[in-house]
N, C-alpha and C positions, 0 to 999 in steps of 0.2 A: 289343566292337565287335570286327571286323576287323583286327587288327593285329601286328605281328611278338610271339614270344616271345623275352625278352633276357635275358643272363645266367641261365637255368636249367639251361643245359648247358655240361659243358668245349667246351673248340673241338674240332673234329669235322675229319677226313681222308676225303674225299669222291672220288670219279670222274664218269664220263661217260656221257650217251645224251640220247633227248628225250622231253618230256612236258607234261601240263596237268591243272590242277584247281586249287579253291578255296580259302579262307584261314578260318584259325580261331585261336581264341587265350584270354588271357584280358582280361576286357572289366573296364573303367572302369564304378566305378558312378556314375556324373554324379547225402433227405428223409426226414426221417423216415417211414414209413410207415402207413396206417390202422390201425383194430383188427386189420383180417384180416391183416396180414403184421408179422412180429416186428422187432421194434426192438432193436437193439445197442448197447450204451453204451460199449463199447471197440474200440478197433482191435482187429482178426483176420489171424493170419496163414494161410499154406497152404503147399501143395508150391511152391512158386515167389516170387520175390521176397522181399522181406525177412522173416528168419526169429527178428527179436525178439530176437537173440542176440550180436548186432554181425557177422553173415554175413547175405549173400543168397545164393538161387539162381537161375541164370539158368534161365529169361529173365524179366529184372527187371519187364519189361511185356509180358506173354506175351499179346497181343492184336492186332489188324492193324492197327499202327501203323508202315508201312513207310517206307521211302526218308528217313531221321532227319538232321536238322542240329541241332546243339545252340550255342548261343551264351551265354557267361556272362557275368552282369553285375552285378558285386558280390559276392553271398555266393548269388545262386541264376541258376541254368541252366537257361534256357526250350530246348524241343525242338519243333521244327516236322517233321511228316509230312504224308505225300502221301495223297490220296483220291480221282484220278481224277473221275467225274463227282457225287458227292454235294456236298450244301448246306446247310450251310455248308462251305466248302472250308480245305484247308490247318488242320488243329487245331492249338493252340498248346498245350504242357504245361510244368509249372513243378514244380522239385526244390531242396531246398535239400541233397542228398546224394547224384545222381546217382542212387540205390535208388527211390525213394518219389515217384512223378509224379503231380500232378492235374492236370486239366484248369484252363486261366483264358481260352482264347478261340480264334477263327478269324482266319484273315488273310483271308478272302474271305468276307463273308457273305453274295455272292451269286455264282453265276458269272457274271457280269454282262456278259462281253466277248464273247459269241456266244449266236445264238437257240437251238443245238442242243441247249442244256443248259436250255432254261424247259421249264415243266408241259406245254406243248401241242404241246413236239417230242419231247424225252425220247429222239434219237438223238443223246447224245451219251458213250454208253456205252464205258468204255475209257480214255475221253480227259480232257480238264479238266486236273486239279491233278495233276501228276507230281511228281518229285523236286525239292524247292526248297533254296536258302540262306539262312539268315539270318544277318543282321550289323547291329552296333551302331555305327554310328561320327559323332561330333561331335552326339551328341545326338539322333540319328535312327535308328531301326530301319527295315531295309530285308529284305523279300524279296523273292527272285527265282526263278522257276519258267517251264519252257518247256512252252506246252502245245503238242500234236506237231500238230496242227490249224492252230495261228495264229500258234507264235513265242515267242521269250523276251520277259517282262515281268517290271515291279520293281514293285511298290508301296512305300510309305512309311509311317511312322507317328510318333508321337510316344510314345506310350504302347503298350507293347506287347499293351494289353487292346482297343488302336483307339482313335477308329476311323484304318482305313486308307483311303489313297486309291486313287483309281480306279486299274487298272491301266495303266502306259505303255508301249506297245511298243518294245523296243531294238532285236532285229533278226528278219528274217522266214522263215517255216515253211521257207522253201525254200534257208535255208543250215546250218541247226541243226536239231541231232535231242531230244537233252534234257539234264537235269542240269548247269546252270549251279553256280560259285561264283565267290566273289569276294574280294578282298584290295585293303586299301589297305597300301602301300608308303609310309610317314609319312615314312622317311628321305630318300626320292627324289621323294615330293609327288605319287605316282602312284597310279592307280588300275585294276582290271585285273579280269574276266573272264573263265573258263573254260567252255569250253562243248564236250560230244563233238556233232560235226559230222557224225559215222560217213560217209557215201561221197558228203555231198551236194557237198560241194567238191572230192572228190577229181581229181587230174591221175592220169595217164597215168605218170609220172613216181616217182608213189609207187606204187610193186610191192609192201607190208608189208601183208599181208591184215590187216583187219579196221574199227576205227573211228579215224579222224583225231580228235584234240581239239587246238582251238585256241584261246589266248589272246590276247583282245583289251583296248586300252587302253579304259578309262573314263573318263569327267568326273570331276571330282573328288566331284561332290552323286552319280556312281553311277548317274546316270537316262541317260547318251548314249552309246554308241560313237564311239570317236575316231578309228580305222583300219580296214583290213580283216583285221587280225588275224595271227597266226603259227601255223602249224603246231608243236606240240611232242612231239607225241607218237601212234602209230600200235599200235594192238593188236586182237586181237579182243575184242570184247563189252565196250573199254575204255571206261568211263563212270564217273561220280560222284566227280567227281575232287572232291578239297578242298586248297586252298593253306594253307601256314605256313613262317612264317619263322623259324627257333628259332637263336639265337646266329648270325645272319647267315649261317646256311643254309639253300635252301630245299627243303623236301618236297611234294611233291606225291603224295598217296593217292591210289589209285582201285581201284576193283572190275576184274575180269577176267577173261573166260571162259577157262578150258582144256578140253580135252575127253580128260578123265585118265584114265592110267593111277597109276605109282607120279612121273611126273614132277611135279617142284614150279616146273618154269620157264614164267614167263610164256611164252603163245601157240604152247604144244605141244600139237597136234592127238592127241586118244586119243579113243577110241570113248563115255566118257562124259561128260558135261558137269559141270562143276564150275567153282562161280568163288570165286576166290580174292582177297584183298587186297595189290595191290602198291604201293611205295612208290618215289617218284623223288626223288633228291635232286643239290643242285648248287651248290656254293659260290660260281659264279660269278653268275648272272644267272636270274631269273623264266625266261627262254626255255632256259635250259640252257647247255650240255650237262647231262646227267644221266647218274648210273647208276641202275640199277633192282635192286629186291630182292623177293623174296614174302616177307611178314610177318606172313600170318595164312591158316590153311588149317583146311579141315574135320579135325575128331579124333573121338575116340571118344564125347566128352560126349552129342551132340547127333544120334549114331545116322548119321554121316555126312555129314549137312546141308550143304549148303554154306554159309559164311558171309563177307559183307564187308559194303562201303559204308555208311558211320556218320562219326563226327567226333570225334576226337584233343581232349579236354578237359584238364583240371588241376585236384586239389584244393588246400587251402590249404597245406596241405606239403610241394606240389611236387610231389609225385609224379603221372606220369600215367596217364590211361583213356583209353580207346576205348569206345565204344557203336558197336553196329550192329545190321546186321538179321541174324535167318537165312534161306536163300531156300529158297523152296519143291520144292525138290529131293528133297522125302520121297514116305512112301506117304499120310499123315494131317495134314500140315499145315493142319488145316483152320478154325483159329481167324486162319489169315493169315500174317503176315511179323511176328513179334515181335523184340523189341529186348533184346540183350545185355550186359552190361555187362564189360568185358576190361583188367585191369592192363595196363599197357605197359610193358616194360623195355628200356633202350637199351643194346644189344651193339654195340660199336665204330660207335656212331653212326647205328646203325639202331632204329627202334623196333619190337620183338618184342612182336607183340599176343598177350596169354593166357599160356600155358604152353607151352613145347617138350618135347611127353609123346614124342615119339620121337628129340629128340637130333639133328635135321637142318639146328638154325636157323633154323626155320620155327615159329612160336606155334599153337597151337590151342586152342578156347575152352577155360574153366574151367568146369565144371558149380555149383560152390561158392566163396564165397571170401570172405575179409573186407571189409566195408564201408571204402569212401573215407572214409567223413565220418561220427563217431559224433552221438549225441545226438538225433536228431528220429526222430518218432513214426512208427508203421506207417502209412501212405497208399494213397492207390490213385486212379484215375479216379473221377468218378462213377457209378452205375449206378441204383439206385434212387429213385422219383420220385413224387409223389404230384401232381404239375401243379398246386401250390397258389401257385407266384410267377408273379410277371405274364410273364414270359420262359420261353423252352422251357429247362433242363437242357444245360449244354455237351456232354454225351454223345449227344446227337440229332443226326440227319442225315437230311434226307431224300433219297429217290431222285429225281437233280435240283433244280435250282428248285422249291420249292413253287409251287402257286396258295394265294395267301396268303388271299382271301376265304373258302377252304373249309377254313380251321382256327382255333382259337380257343381263348384258354385264360382268356376273360374273360365268354364266350357262358354258361356256366354255372359258375360261382367252384367251384375245385379241381378241376374234370375239365380234361380236353383234348377239344377235341371234332373230329372228322374226320368234313367234309362229302366225299360222293362224288361225284365228276366223271364223268358220260360216259366210257368210255374211247377214248383215240386210236384213229383209224383204222387197220387192218392195211393200210398204202399206203406209197410212197417216203416218207423224210423224215421218218416217225412211230416213235419204237420202238425197239431195236436196228438199227444200220447195218451196214455191209460191216465189219467187222474181225473183232475174235474172236469172234463171237456167232451167225457163221455156221452151224456145224454144228447137227443135227437135237437139239436140248437143249431144246427147249419155249422157243427165245429165239422165235418167233412168237407165244406167245401171251398174253392180254390181261393177265396180270399185269406185265411189261416196259412196258407202256403205261397204267398205270394211274397216275395222280398222288398226289401226297401220300402216300405208303408213307415211313413214318417209324420208323428203327431206330437201335440202337446192337452194338458188338462184344461178340461174346462173349468171354470171357476165360479164357484155358487150355485145355489137352486132355483132362483127366482126367475131372470131373464139372461138373456144372452142374444147375441150376434155375430157371427163371423162370416167372412168372407175374402175370397183369393180370386185372382186375375193368373189365368191360363193361357199360354201360348200353344196350340193342339196339332200346329202345321208340321210336325215331327212324326207323328203318331202311325205306325204301320198296321196292316191287315193282322186281324187275330190279338191287338192290342185292345186293353179296357185303361182307364185312367179318369183322376178327378179326386174328387171331395170324399171323405169319409170322416165318417162320427161314431167311435166305437168304444166298448170295453167290455162286458163280457158277450153282445153280439153287435151287428157292424148293418150300418145302413148307410147306402153309398149313392152320389150324384155324379156321373163323369159322363163319358164318352166311348163309344166302344165303333172300333172296325171293322169292317166285316171282308171278308176275301176278295171282295172288289177292290177295298178301299174307301168305300164308304162310310161317312162318318153317322152316328145316329147318337143321340142324347140317350140313358139310360137310367132308372133307378132300380137298385136291387136290395132286396130286404132282408133277413137276417138268417132267412132260409135259403138263401142263394137264389130267388125266384126274381127274375127280372121282367121288368115293364119298360119297353120300347117307346122313345120319347120321337122327336123332330127329327129331322135328318141336320145335320150341321154343316155349312157352307161356310163357313169363316172360319178364321187362325185364333182369333182371340173366343176366349169364352170366360164369361164372370160368373161365380158359385157363391151364394150365399146360404147360409142357414141359421134358423133363428128357434129359438128354445123360449115357451112361456112354462115355468115348472118343468114337469116330466115330459111334455107334449111339444116335437118338434117337426119342422119339415126344410124341405128346399126350395128354393129359386135356383133360377139362370138369367143369364142377359148376353145378350152380342154387344151390346153396346156400352156396357157398365152403370146405364141411368134407369132404364127400364127392365123390372124384373120379372118374369113369369113363373109363378108357382107351379112345379111339378114333381108328380110322386106323392105319396098318403100324409096323413099327419101320421107319426111314428110315434111311440114311447122308449126314452131312451132311460136306461136303468143300470145299476149295479150288476157287476155278474162278474164270477171269475175272480174274486178279489180285485176289481176293477173298475173303476168309474170309467166316466164318457170323458173322450179324448176327440180332438180334432186334428184331422192333419188331411196327406194326399196318401195317393196311389196309384200304382202304373205295374203292370202285368201282362202278360200275352199268354194264350194258350198254345202256342204252337212251336214259340222259336225266342229265341234273342232278339229283341226287335222292336225298333219304335222308344221314341220317348218324349216328355212334354219337359214346358219350363212353366215355372211358377213365378211369377213378378212381383206380387204382393201378398201378403196375409194381414190383415185386421181385424181382431177381436175385442167387441164393446160389451162391459156387460155391468150386474150392478153392484159392483164390488171397490175397494180401492185401486185406483191405478196412477203410477210416477208420473210426474213431471216429462214430458220431452223438453230436450236442450235441441 
């Protein structure tokens, strides 16, 4: 639950300024593959995550899990992360040691609050689920988030795995931008939410450049706003606040952009964008006044990639830790925004994150460190799937809400069936909208208007190989289906059926330019894709043993706030007709994988 950390630090002596953001703390307790795919019986390690020797290598969650927030209940840490327009939304992961994380669910089974996220519209790209705040209070789970197009919402559950209630809207989009965080002050019996309101409520009297952050009082049940809010901090790009109360002192963690030379002062303009983690502290009130200090900046561990935005957590031995994302200002962050775990050292009452490698009083990320908690096995989010369960694995997500009548795990036991829908019109209100998807990068192609594309995240940036077995006997004329890698851009390898019913292999690049391959006369097709760093290629096979390269080596890249993903597509250019069946999916990568039972 969101509450105070008490008696965990020596009394601190502080100062003053103004700011805002959310609350964190100690909380109270209240598939194996077919014969054609190799089976591992032990957990494995790789170049990141748990090293199996009592240490970990950052990023500990090296995939597109951005905008994390963590809540501890009992001996378990629960994490939520954002993922825009994909469905289900707001993944939930769990860990016993802060290092090894597994999927446990999603907050939003569907992005049900707006029609643009449905399969028959698919024009919610880049919006939907943004950074959220996870809280546990009085036996209830809360998840807060702001849909930029619709406003601040909250949903609740009695069990972290759901069911979660229909979202309740608390503030309209006209007043708020993003990144809510909450705090229950048990001593004063008051509840608060801090929100980045950007310039939406800014008056001429506030001449400070940047985002305004406001604290609103909430009802004790966390579902209603009780006042007009109070401005507590303004700063360039200031967002992603979290509020903590430790030994009677208020701390607000904020991510803030600078335009950096060597300066570490918040708000200093310089030529190159950089994002740092700042902290505000006050002994007087949640409303301040606050002192401010930069506590985390980019360092040598990640090639000067910016790092910020996360959650403060505590281990059973009372040591403090900070989980945060790496930002996308790097040459090849094609896995998206991964999560790093940092030790926290308290210096003169300030939480210095990571290790101060240049002795300037500000922390930088660590590459390798001793684990916070020992004794738990190597684990990781699920990847491989034989589609033998009654429900989809939690690693899978749809591009927008799916057309549920057009996919099945039961029509053919042990296979995933994807039925082809007619591609949506190239007209206003369908497909990518006027936002980050307007440049000449293939955003007007059929792929972005094809319903029921199913995918999961890639893991890491070194090497990886994914493969799948398809039955294409149910395909119909004008249908295209197969394997896709996509983030901000897509590259596909699949089968196209012409008007006479003949099938051909094809590769399609991000500009929707097709290269036709050989005729396919078998019912079974195997597709494999591999990458070394950001260079990837496709192969196909008719027998599952001998693979042939087809298509070019292509570059996978971060784009439109999304890392690369692996999955399946199926659409029809003329009508709702045809289907493909997927027997299994495997993914081997250079990172931790759980033992298979």
